[in-house]
The first five atom37 places (N, CA, C, CB, O) and aatype in JSON, in Angstrom:
{
  "aatype": [20, 20, 20, 20, 20, 20, 20, 20, 20, 20, 20, 20, 20, 20, 20, 20, 20, 20, 20, 20, 20, 20, 20, 20, 20, 20, 20, 20, 20, 20, 20, 20, 20, 20, 20, 20, 20, 20, 20, 20, 20, 20, 20, 20, 20, 20, 20, 20, 20, 20, 20, 20, 20, 20, 20, 20, 20, 20, 20, 20, 20, 20, 20, 20, 20, 20, 20, 20, 20, 20, 20, 20, 20, 20, 20, 20, 20, 20, 20, 20, 20, 20, 20, 20, 20, 20, 20, 20, 20, 20, 20, 20, 20, 20, 20, 20, 20, 20, 20, 20, 20, 20, 20, 20, 20, 20, 20, 20, 20, 20, 20, 20, 20, 20, 20, 20, 20, 20, 20],
  "atom_mask": [
    [1, 1, 1, 1, 1],
    [1, 1, 1, 1, 1],
    [1, 1, 1, 1, 1],
    [1, 1, 1, 1, 1],
    [1, 1, 1, 1, 1],
    [1, 1, 1, 1, 1],
    [1, 1, 1, 1, 1],
    [1, 1, 1, 1, 1],
    [1, 1, 1, 1, 1],
    [1, 1, 1, 1, 1],
    [1, 1, 1, 1, 1],
    [1, 1, 1, 1, 1],
    [1, 1, 1, 1, 1],
    [1, 1, 1, 1, 1],
    [1, 1, 1, 1, 1],
    [1, 1, 1, 1, 1],
    [1, 1, 1, 1, 1],
    [1, 1, 1, 1, 1],
    [1, 1, 1, 1, 1],
    [1, 1, 1, 1, 1],
    [1, 1, 1, 1, 1],
    [1, 1, 1, 1, 1],
    [1, 1, 1, 1, 1],
    [1, 1, 1, 1, 1],
    [1, 1, 1, 1, 1],
    [1, 1, 1, 1, 1],
    [1, 1, 1, 1, 1],
    [1, 1, 1, 1, 1],
    [1, 1, 1, 1, 1],
    [1, 1, 1, 1, 1],
    [1, 1, 1, 1, 1],
    [1, 1, 1, 1, 1],
    [1, 1, 1, 1, 1],
    [1, 1, 1, 1, 1],
    [1, 1, 1, 1, 1],
    [1, 1, 1, 1, 1],
    [1, 1, 1, 1, 1],
    [1, 1, 1, 1, 1],
    [1, 1, 1, 1, 1],
    [1, 1, 1, 1, 1],
    [1, 1, 1, 1, 1],
    [1, 1, 1, 1, 1],
    [1, 1, 1, 1, 1],
    [1, 1, 1, 1, 1],
    [1, 1, 1, 1, 1],
    [1, 1, 1, 1, 1],
    [1, 1, 1, 1, 1],
    [1, 1, 1, 1, 1],
    [1, 1, 1, 1, 1],
    [1, 1, 1, 1, 1],
    [1, 1, 1, 1, 1],
    [1, 1, 1, 1, 1],
    [1, 1, 1, 1, 1],
    [1, 1, 1, 1, 1],
    [1, 1, 1, 1, 1],
    [1, 1, 1, 1, 1],
    [1, 1, 1, 1, 1],
    [1, 1, 1, 1, 1],
    [1, 1, 1, 1, 1],
    [1, 1, 1, 1, 1],
    [1, 1, 1, 1, 1],
    [1, 1, 1, 1, 1],
    [1, 1, 1, 1, 1],
    [1, 1, 1, 1, 1],
    [1, 1, 1, 1, 1],
    [1, 1, 1, 1, 1],
    [1, 1, 1, 1, 1],
    [1, 1, 1, 1, 1],
    [1, 1, 1, 1, 1],
    [1, 1, 1, 1, 1],
    [1, 1, 1, 1, 1],
    [1, 1, 1, 1, 1],
    [1, 1, 1, 1, 1],
    [1, 1, 1, 1, 1],
    [1, 1, 1, 1, 1],
    [1, 1, 1, 1, 1],
    [1, 1, 1, 1, 1],
    [1, 1, 1, 1, 1],
    [1, 1, 1, 1, 1],
    [1, 1, 1, 1, 1],
    [1, 1, 1, 1, 1],
    [1, 1, 1, 1, 1],
    [1, 1, 1, 1, 1],
    [1, 1, 1, 1, 1],
    [1, 1, 1, 1, 1],
    [1, 1, 1, 1, 1],
    [1, 1, 1, 1, 1],
    [1, 1, 1, 1, 1],
    [1, 1, 1, 1, 1],
    [1, 1, 1, 1, 1],
    [1, 1, 1, 1, 1],
    [1, 1, 1, 1, 1],
    [1, 1, 1, 1, 1],
    [1, 1, 1, 1, 1],
    [1, 1, 1, 1, 1],
    [1, 1, 1, 1, 1],
    [1, 1, 1, 1, 1],
    [1, 1, 1, 1, 1],
    [1, 1, 1, 1, 1],
    [1, 1, 1, 1, 1],
    [1, 1, 1, 1, 1],
    [1, 1, 1, 1, 1],
    [1, 1, 1, 1, 1],
    [1, 1, 1, 1, 1],
    [1, 1, 1, 1, 1],
    [1, 1, 1, 1, 1],
    [1, 1, 1, 1, 1],
    [1, 1, 1, 1, 1],
    [1, 1, 1, 1, 1],
    [1, 1, 1, 1, 1],
    [1, 1, 1, 1, 1],
    [1, 1, 1, 1, 1],
    [1, 1, 1, 1, 1],
    [1, 1, 1, 1, 1],
    [1, 1, 1, 1, 1],
    [1, 1, 1, 1, 1],
    [1, 1, 1, 1, 1],
    [1, 1, 1, 1, 1],
    [1, 1, 1, 1, 1]
  ],
  "atom_positions": [
    [[-54.61, -65.24, 136.1], [-53.34, -64.57, 136.25], [-53.42, -63.62, 137.46], [-52.96, -63.79, 134.95], [-54.37, -62.85, 137.56]],
    [[-52.46, -63.68, 138.36], [-52.48, -62.78, 139.52], [-52.42, -61.32, 139.06], [-51.3, -63.09, 140.47], [-51.74, -60.99, 138.09]],
    [[-53.14, -60.47, 139.76], [-53.23, -59.06, 139.4], [-51.85, -58.42, 139.27], [-54.06, -58.32, 140.42], [-51.65, -57.57, 138.41]],
    [[-50.89, -58.8, 140.12], [-49.57, -58.17, 140.08], [-48.81, -58.5, 138.79], [-48.75, -58.62, 141.28], [-47.81, -57.84, 138.49]],
    [[-49.26, -59.48, 138.02], [-48.58, -59.85, 136.78], [-49.31, -59.41, 135.51], [-48.38, -61.33, 136.75], [-48.93, -59.81, 134.41]],
    [[-50.33, -58.59, 135.66], [-51.08, -58.15, 134.49], [-50.19, -57.38, 133.52], [-52.28, -57.28, 134.92], [-50.37, -57.48, 132.31]],
    [[-49.23, -56.61, 134.04], [-48.36, -55.81, 133.16], [-46.97, -56.42, 132.99], [-48.23, -54.41, 133.71], [-46.1, -55.78, 132.4]],
    [[-46.75, -57.62, 133.47], [-45.47, -58.29, 133.33], [-45.2, -58.62, 131.87], [-45.43, -59.56, 134.2], [-46.1, -59.05, 131.15]],
    [[-43.96, -58.41, 131.43], [-43.58, -58.79, 130.07], [-42.88, -60.14, 130.18], [-42.64, -57.7, 129.39], [-41.8, -60.25, 130.76]],
    [[-43.5, -61.15, 129.62], [-42.97, -62.51, 129.66], [-41.99, -62.73, 128.5], [-44.12, -63.55, 129.61], [-42.03, -62.0, 127.52]],
    [[-41.11, -63.73, 128.61], [-40.1, -63.96, 127.57], [-40.65, -64.06, 126.15], [-39.36, -65.21, 127.89], [-40.04, -63.53, 125.22]],
    [[-41.78, -64.71, 125.97], [-42.32, -64.82, 124.61], [-42.77, -63.45, 124.08], [-43.5, -65.82, 124.58], [-42.64, -63.17, 122.89]],
    [[-43.3, -62.61, 124.97], [-43.69, -61.27, 124.57], [-42.46, -60.42, 124.27], [-44.55, -60.6, 125.66], [-42.46, -59.62, 123.33]],
    [[-41.43, -60.59, 125.06], [-40.17, -59.87, 124.84], [-39.58, -60.25, 123.49], [-39.17, -60.18, 125.97], [-39.12, -59.38, 122.74]],
    [[-39.59, -61.53, 123.17], [-39.08, -61.98, 121.87], [-39.89, -61.4, 120.72], [-39.09, -63.52, 121.8], [-39.33, -61.0, 119.7]],
    [[-41.21, -61.35, 120.89], [-42.07, -60.79, 119.85], [-41.79, -59.3, 119.68], [-43.56, -61.01, 120.2], [-41.68, -58.81, 118.55]],
    [[-41.66, -58.58, 120.78], [-41.34, -57.15, 120.7], [-39.99, -56.92, 120.04], [-41.36, -56.53, 122.1], [-39.83, -56.0, 119.24]],
    [[-39.01, -57.75, 120.38], [-37.65, -57.6, 119.84], [-37.62, -57.78, 118.32], [-36.7, -58.6, 120.49], [-36.71, -57.29, 117.66]],
    [[-38.61, -58.46, 117.78], [-38.65, -58.68, 116.33], [-39.3, -57.51, 115.59], [-39.4, -59.96, 116.01], [-39.29, -57.46, 114.36]],
    [[-39.86, -56.56, 116.33], [-40.51, -55.4, 115.74], [-39.53, -54.24, 115.59], [-41.72, -54.96, 116.59], [-38.45, -54.26, 116.19]],
    [[-39.9, -53.24, 114.81], [-39.09, -52.03, 114.65], [-39.87, -50.85, 115.23], [-38.72, -51.79, 113.15], [-41.09, -50.78, 115.1]],
    [[-39.15, -49.92, 115.86], [-39.78, -48.72, 116.39], [-38.74, -47.61, 116.5], [-40.43, -49.0, 117.78], [-37.55, -47.88, 116.65]],
    [[-39.19, -46.38, 116.43], [-38.31, -45.24, 116.64], [-38.24, -44.87, 118.12], [-38.78, -44.04, 115.82], [-37.2, -44.44, 118.62]],
    [[-39.37, -45.04, 118.81], [-39.46, -44.65, 120.22], [-40.01, -45.82, 121.02], [-40.37, -43.4, 120.4], [-40.97, -46.48, 120.62]],
    [[-39.39, -46.07, 122.17], [-39.87, -47.1, 123.09], [-40.2, -46.42, 124.41], [-38.8, -48.25, 123.29], [-39.32, -45.85, 125.06]],
    [[-41.46, -46.48, 124.8], [-41.91, -45.9, 126.05], [-42.15, -47.04, 127.03], [-43.19, -45.02, 125.86], [-42.93, -47.95, 126.76]],
    [[-41.47, -46.97, 128.16], [-41.58, -48.02, 129.16], [-41.9, -47.42, 130.52], [-40.29, -48.85, 129.23], [-41.68, -46.23, 130.77]],
    [[-42.41, -48.25, 131.37], [-42.62, -47.83, 132.76], [-41.28, -47.79, 133.48], [-43.62, -48.78, 133.48], [-40.92, -46.79, 134.1]],
    [[-40.55, -48.89, 133.39], [-39.24, -48.99, 134.05], [-38.16, -48.3, 133.23], [-38.87, -50.47, 134.27], [-38.33, -48.06, 132.03]],
    [[-37.05, -47.98, 133.88], [-35.93, -47.32, 133.23], [-35.01, -48.33, 132.55], [-35.13, -46.48, 134.24], [-34.92, -49.48, 132.99]],
    [[-34.33, -47.91, 131.49], [-33.3, -48.77, 130.91], [-32.06, -48.78, 131.81], [-32.92, -48.29, 129.48], [-32.07, -48.23, 132.91]],
    [[-31.01, -49.41, 131.34], [-29.84, -49.69, 132.16], [-29.05, -48.51, 132.67], [-28.95, -50.53, 131.42], [-28.3, -48.67, 133.63]],
    [[-29.18, -47.33, 132.07], [-28.4, -46.19, 132.55], [-28.78, -45.8, 133.98], [-28.6, -45.0, 131.64], [-27.94, -45.3, 134.73]],
    [[-30.03, -46.03, 134.35], [-30.53, -45.63, 135.67], [-30.08, -46.65, 136.72], [-32.08, -45.52, 135.66], [-30.04, -47.84, 136.44]],
    [[-29.75, -46.18, 137.9], [-29.25, -47.09, 138.94], [-30.26, -48.18, 139.29], [-28.9, -46.31, 140.18], [-29.87, -49.24, 139.78]],
    [[-31.53, -47.93, 139.05], [-32.56, -48.95, 139.29], [-33.17, -49.45, 137.99], [-33.65, -48.38, 140.2], [-34.26, -50.03, 137.98]],
    [[-32.46, -49.22, 136.9], [-32.97, -49.62, 135.58], [-32.59, -51.03, 135.21], [-32.46, -48.68, 134.54], [-31.97, -51.76, 135.99]],
    [[-32.98, -51.42, 134.0], [-32.79, -52.79, 133.53], [-32.05, -52.81, 132.19], [-34.15, -53.49, 133.39], [-32.52, -52.24, 131.21]],
    [[-30.89, -53.46, 132.17], [-30.11, -53.62, 130.94], [-30.93, -54.35, 129.87], [-28.81, -54.39, 131.23], [-30.71, -54.14, 128.68]],
    [[-31.86, -55.19, 130.29], [-32.71, -55.91, 129.35], [-33.48, -54.94, 128.45], [-33.67, -56.83, 130.1], [-33.73, -55.23, 127.28]],
    [[-33.87, -53.8, 129.0], [-34.57, -52.8, 128.2], [-33.63, -52.16, 127.17], [-35.18, -51.72, 129.1], [-34.08, -51.75, 126.1]],
    [[-32.33, -52.06, 127.5], [-31.35, -51.6, 126.51], [-31.31, -52.58, 125.34], [-29.93, -51.45, 127.15], [-31.36, -52.19, 124.18]],
    [[-31.23, -53.86, 125.67], [-31.16, -54.9, 124.65], [-32.41, -54.88, 123.78], [-30.99, -56.29, 125.3], [-32.32, -55.01, 122.56]],
    [[-33.57, -54.72, 124.4], [-34.82, -54.65, 123.64], [-34.8, -53.44, 122.71], [-36.03, -54.58, 124.59], [-35.13, -53.57, 121.53]],
    [[-34.43, -52.28, 123.23], [-34.39, -51.06, 122.41], [-33.42, -51.23, 121.25], [-33.99, -49.84, 123.27], [-33.72, -50.82, 120.13]],
    [[-32.27, -51.81, 121.5], [-31.27, -52.03, 120.45], [-31.81, -52.99, 119.39], [-29.96, -52.57, 121.04], [-31.62, -52.78, 118.2]],
    [[-32.47, -54.05, 119.83], [-33.04, -55.03, 118.89], [-34.1, -54.4, 118.0], [-33.65, -56.21, 119.65], [-34.23, -54.76, 116.82]],
    [[-34.85, -53.48, 118.55], [-35.93, -52.84, 117.81], [-35.44, -51.66, 116.95], [-36.99, -52.35, 118.78], [-36.2, -51.1, 116.17]],
    [[-34.16, -51.3, 117.09], [-33.63, -50.16, 116.34], [-34.15, -48.83, 116.84], [-33.96, -50.3, 114.88], [-34.24, -47.86, 116.09]],
    [[-34.48, -48.78, 118.12], [-35.06, -47.58, 118.74], [-34.05, -46.44, 118.76], [-35.54, -47.89, 120.18], [-32.85, -46.66, 118.97]],
    [[-34.53, -45.24, 118.53], [-33.68, -44.04, 118.58], [-33.79, -43.34, 119.94], [-34.05, -43.07, 117.46], [-32.85, -42.68, 120.38]],
    [[-34.95, -43.5, 120.6], [-35.21, -42.81, 121.86], [-36.02, -43.72, 122.77], [-35.96, -41.47, 121.62], [-36.96, -44.38, 122.33]],
    [[-35.65, -43.75, 124.06], [-36.5, -44.4, 125.07], [-36.95, -43.34, 126.08], [-35.73, -45.57, 125.79], [-36.23, -42.39, 126.37]],
    [[-38.15, -43.53, 126.59], [-38.72, -42.64, 127.59], [-39.32, -43.51, 128.68], [-39.79, -41.67, 126.98], [-40.02, -44.48, 128.4]],
    [[-39.04, -43.16, 129.92], [-39.61, -43.92, 131.04], [-40.08, -42.97, 132.13], [-38.57, -44.91, 131.62], [-39.71, -41.79, 132.14]],
    [[-40.89, -43.47, 133.03], [-41.43, -42.62, 134.07], [-41.34, -43.14, 135.48], [-42.8, -42.34, 133.78], [-41.4, -42.35, 136.42]],
    [[-41.19, -44.43, 135.68], [-41.35, -45.06, 136.98], [-40.61, -44.36, 138.12], [-40.88, -46.47, 136.9], [-41.18, -44.16, 139.19]],
    [[-39.39, -43.99, 137.93], [-38.58, -43.44, 139.02], [-38.75, -41.94, 139.18], [-37.12, -43.75, 138.78], [-38.22, -41.35, 140.12]],
    [[-39.5, -41.32, 138.28], [-39.79, -39.89, 138.34], [-38.52, -39.06, 138.41], [-40.67, -39.58, 139.55], [-38.45, -38.06, 139.13]],
    [[-37.5, -39.48, 137.64], [-36.24, -38.76, 137.59], [-36.05, -38.11, 136.22], [-35.07, -39.71, 137.89], [-36.45, -38.67, 135.2]],
    [[-35.45, -36.94, 136.23], [-35.09, -36.24, 135.01], [-33.56, -36.17, 134.97], [-35.74, -34.8, 134.94], [-32.98, -35.09, 135.08]],
    [[-32.92, -37.33, 134.81], [-31.46, -37.42, 134.85], [-30.88, -37.22, 133.46], [-31.02, -38.77, 135.42], [-31.51, -37.55, 132.45]],
    [[-29.67, -36.69, 133.41], [-28.96, -36.51, 132.14], [-28.14, -37.76, 131.86], [-28.04, -35.23, 132.17], [-27.12, -38.0, 132.51]],
    [[-28.58, -38.56, 130.92], [-27.89, -39.81, 130.57], [-27.12, -39.68, 129.25], [-28.88, -40.96, 130.48], [-26.71, -40.68, 128.67]],
    [[-26.94, -38.45, 128.77], [-26.37, -38.24, 127.44], [-24.96, -38.81, 127.27], [-26.33, -36.76, 127.14], [-24.57, -39.15, 126.15]],
    [[-24.19, -38.94, 128.34], [-22.86, -39.54, 128.24], [-22.91, -41.0, 127.82], [-22.13, -39.42, 129.57], [-21.91, -41.54, 127.37]],
    [[-24.06, -41.64, 127.96], [-24.2, -43.06, 127.65], [-24.87, -43.32, 126.3], [-24.97, -43.75, 128.73], [-24.94, -44.47, 125.87]],
    [[-25.36, -42.3, 125.65], [-26.16, -42.51, 124.45], [-25.4, -43.24, 123.35], [-26.64, -41.19, 123.93], [-25.96, -44.11, 122.69]],
    [[-24.15, -42.91, 123.14], [-23.38, -43.57, 122.09], [-23.21, -45.05, 122.41], [-22.0, -42.9, 121.91], [-23.39, -45.9, 121.53]],
    [[-22.88, -45.35, 123.63], [-22.7, -46.74, 124.05], [-24.02, -47.5, 124.0], [-22.1, -46.8, 125.47], [-24.06, -48.67, 123.6]],
    [[-25.11, -46.85, 124.41], [-26.43, -47.5, 124.4], [-26.92, -47.73, 122.97], [-27.44, -46.65, 125.16], [-27.52, -48.76, 122.66]],
    [[-26.64, -46.75, 122.11], [-27.17, -46.81, 120.75], [-28.5, -46.1, 120.62], [-27.31, -48.24, 120.31], [-29.15, -46.19, 119.57]],
    [[-28.93, -45.4, 121.63], [-30.18, -44.64, 121.62], [-30.13, -43.58, 122.71], [-31.4, -45.58, 121.82], [-29.35, -43.67, 123.65]],
    [[-30.99, -42.58, 122.57], [-31.13, -41.54, 123.6], [-32.14, -42.03, 124.62], [-31.57, -40.16, 122.98], [-33.1, -42.72, 124.27]],
    [[-31.92, -41.69, 125.88], [-32.83, -42.14, 126.94], [-33.21, -40.97, 127.84], [-32.18, -43.28, 127.78], [-32.37, -40.15, 128.22]],
    [[-34.49, -40.93, 128.15], [-35.02, -39.85, 128.98], [-35.95, -40.41, 130.05], [-35.75, -38.81, 128.13], [-36.73, -41.33, 129.79]],
    [[-35.85, -39.84, 131.23], [-36.83, -40.07, 132.27], [-37.7, -38.83, 132.39], [-36.15, -40.41, 133.63], [-37.25, -37.72, 132.08]],
    [[-38.91, -39.02, 132.82], [-39.83, -37.9, 132.99], [-40.12, -37.77, 134.47], [-41.15, -38.1, 132.16], [-40.52, -38.73, 135.13]],
    [[-39.91, -36.57, 134.99], [-40.16, -36.33, 136.41], [-41.63, -36.48, 136.75], [-39.69, -34.94, 136.79], [-42.5, -36.55, 135.88]],
    [[-41.9, -36.52, 138.04], [-43.27, -36.68, 138.55], [-44.18, -35.59, 137.99], [-43.28, -36.64, 140.1], [-43.99, -34.41, 138.25]],
    [[-45.16, -36.0, 137.21], [-46.12, -35.12, 136.56], [-45.45, -34.07, 135.68], [-46.98, -34.43, 137.61], [-45.99, -32.99, 135.44]],
    [[-44.26, -34.4, 135.19], [-43.54, -33.51, 134.29], [-43.97, -33.76, 132.85], [-42.02, -33.7, 134.43], [-44.58, -34.78, 132.54]],
    [[-43.63, -32.82, 131.99], [-43.94, -32.94, 130.57], [-42.68, -32.6, 129.79], [-45.14, -32.01, 130.15], [-42.04, -31.58, 130.03]],
    [[-42.33, -33.48, 128.84], [-41.19, -33.26, 127.96], [-41.67, -33.3, 126.52], [-40.08, -34.31, 128.21], [-42.54, -34.1, 126.16]],
    [[-41.09, -32.44, 125.7], [-41.33, -32.49, 124.26], [-40.07, -33.08, 123.63], [-41.66, -31.05, 123.66], [-38.96, -32.68, 123.97]],
    [[-40.25, -34.04, 122.73], [-39.12, -34.66, 122.06], [-39.3, -34.43, 120.56], [-39.02, -36.19, 122.4], [-40.31, -34.82, 119.98]],
    [[-38.28, -33.8, 119.94], [-38.39, -33.49, 118.52], [-38.0, -34.68, 117.65], [-37.51, -32.29, 118.18], [-37.65, -35.74, 118.16]],
    [[-38.06, -34.49, 116.34], [-37.81, -35.57, 115.39], [-36.38, -36.1, 115.47], [-38.1, -35.1, 113.99], [-36.13, -37.23, 115.04]],
    [[-35.45, -35.31, 116.0], [-34.06, -35.76, 116.15], [-33.81, -36.42, 117.51], [-33.11, -34.58, 115.97], [-32.69, -36.83, 117.8]],
    [[-34.85, -36.51, 118.33], [-34.71, -37.14, 119.63], [-34.19, -36.23, 120.71], [-33.82, -38.31, 119.53], [-33.73, -36.7, 121.75]],
    [[-34.25, -34.92, 120.49], [-33.82, -33.96, 121.5], [-35.0, -33.57, 122.37], [-33.18, -32.7, 120.85], [-36.09, -33.31, 121.85]],
    [[-34.79, -33.54, 123.67], [-35.9, -33.28, 124.6], [-35.81, -31.88, 125.19], [-35.9, -34.31, 125.71], [-34.73, -31.35, 125.46]],
    [[-36.98, -31.29, 125.39], [-37.12, -30.01, 126.06], [-38.13, -30.19, 127.18], [-37.56, -28.89, 125.07], [-39.21, -30.72, 126.96]],
    [[-37.78, -29.75, 128.38], [-38.71, -29.82, 129.51], [-39.73, -28.7, 129.34], [-37.96, -29.69, 130.88], [-39.38, -27.52, 129.29]],
    [[-41.0, -29.09, 129.26], [-42.1, -28.13, 129.15], [-42.61, -27.8, 130.55], [-43.25, -28.7, 128.27], [-42.79, -26.63, 130.89]],
    [[-42.85, -28.84, 131.34], [-43.24, -28.68, 132.74], [-42.29, -29.53, 133.56], [-44.76, -29.09, 132.97], [-42.27, -30.75, 133.41]],
    [[-41.5, -28.91, 134.44], [-40.58, -29.7, 135.27], [-41.36, -30.65, 136.18], [-39.69, -28.78, 136.11], [-42.48, -30.37, 136.59]],
    [[-40.74, -31.78, 136.49], [-41.34, -32.71, 137.44], [-41.38, -32.09, 138.82], [-40.57, -34.03, 137.47], [-40.5, -31.31, 139.2]],
    [[-42.4, -32.44, 139.58], [-42.58, -31.84, 140.9], [-41.44, -32.16, 141.86], [-43.88, -32.31, 141.5], [-41.22, -31.42, 142.82]],
    [[-40.71, -33.25, 141.61], [-39.62, -33.63, 142.51], [-38.24, -33.44, 141.88], [-39.79, -35.07, 142.94], [-37.24, -33.89, 142.45]],
    [[-38.17, -32.8, 140.71], [-36.89, -32.67, 140.01], [-35.83, -32.0, 140.89], [-37.08, -31.87, 138.72], [-34.69, -32.47, 140.94]],
    [[-36.17, -30.92, 141.57], [-35.19, -30.21, 142.39], [-34.77, -31.07, 143.58], [-35.77, -28.87, 142.89], [-33.57, -31.18, 143.86]],
    [[-35.73, -31.68, 144.27], [-35.41, -32.5, 145.43], [-34.61, -33.75, 145.06], [-36.68, -32.91, 146.14], [-33.8, -34.23, 145.85]],
    [[-34.83, -34.27, 143.86], [-34.16, -35.51, 143.45], [-32.93, -35.28, 142.58], [-35.14, -36.38, 142.71], [-32.37, -36.23, 142.03]],
    [[-32.51, -34.03, 142.45], [-31.35, -33.73, 141.63], [-30.09, -34.44, 142.15], [-31.12, -32.22, 141.59], [-29.16, -34.69, 141.38]],
    [[-30.06, -34.77, 143.43], [-28.91, -35.48, 144.01], [-28.7, -36.83, 143.34], [-29.09, -35.67, 145.52], [-27.59, -37.36, 143.37]],
    [[-29.73, -37.4, 142.73], [-29.59, -38.71, 142.08], [-28.68, -38.65, 140.86], [-30.95, -39.24, 141.67], [-28.14, -39.67, 140.43]],
    [[-28.49, -37.44, 140.3], [-27.6, -37.3, 139.14], [-26.19, -37.73, 139.5], [-27.6, -35.85, 138.63], [-25.47, -38.25, 138.65]],
    [[-25.78, -37.52, 140.76], [-24.41, -37.87, 141.14], [-24.16, -39.37, 140.99], [-24.13, -37.44, 142.59], [-23.04, -39.78, 140.67]],
    [[-25.18, -40.2, 141.22], [-25.01, -41.64, 141.05], [-24.73, -41.98, 139.59], [-26.26, -42.39, 141.55], [-23.9, -42.84, 139.29]],
    [[-25.42, -41.31, 138.7], [-25.2, -41.54, 137.28], [-23.82, -41.03, 136.87], [-26.31, -40.85, 136.46], [-23.12, -41.68, 136.1]],
    [[-23.43, -39.86, 137.39], [-22.14, -39.27, 137.05], [-20.98, -40.11, 137.56], [-22.05, -37.88, 137.61], [-19.95, -40.2, 136.89]],
    [[-21.12, -40.71, 138.73], [-20.06, -41.53, 139.31], [-19.74, -42.72, 138.43], [-20.45, -42.01, 140.7], [-18.58, -43.11, 138.29]],
    [[-20.77, -43.3, 137.82], [-20.6, -44.52, 137.06], [-20.49, -44.29, 135.54], [-21.73, -45.45, 137.34], [-20.43, -45.25, 134.78]],
    [[-20.47, -43.03, 135.09], [-20.48, -42.77, 133.65], [-19.21, -43.27, 132.95], [-20.65, -41.29, 133.4], [-19.25, -43.6, 131.77]],
    [[-18.09, -43.32, 133.66], [-16.84, -43.76, 133.04], [-16.51, -45.23, 133.3], [-15.71, -42.9, 133.53], [-15.46, -45.72, 132.89]],
    [[-17.41, -45.92, 133.98], [-17.17, -47.34, 134.27], [-17.54, -48.16, 133.03], [-18.01, -47.81, 135.52], [-18.66, -48.06, 132.54]],
    [[-16.6, -48.97, 132.51], [-16.93, -49.79, 131.33], [-18.06, -50.75, 131.63], [-15.69, -50.57, 130.87], [-18.17, -51.29, 132.73]],
    [[-18.91, -50.96, 130.63], [-20.01, -51.88, 130.83], [-20.04, -52.95, 129.78], [-21.32, -51.16, 130.84], [-20.91, -53.82, 129.81]]
  ]
}
């Protein structure tokens, strides 16, 4: 297997994961709320009955709360080397802000622009 595919999730693995139940799904990539995220991760989280997703790849701490009802779960990104605490109700508190949170705050506007677009 080529090294670049060691962490690839193949369709059979996706199907197996979708048959499992979980409260929290931690992924490298972002779910569909993020401009560079994947709707497929929304579908996986919904299939698993997930209450919260957490991702890190884009190092963004964006507010996606306007989409939580439509998604069916809460979603959080963690900033670069940031730390978040998530309680039993799925509410997050930033313990250590990500190193790029201030510089990347402009990315929130992309999420805000599309928050009212039907999906």
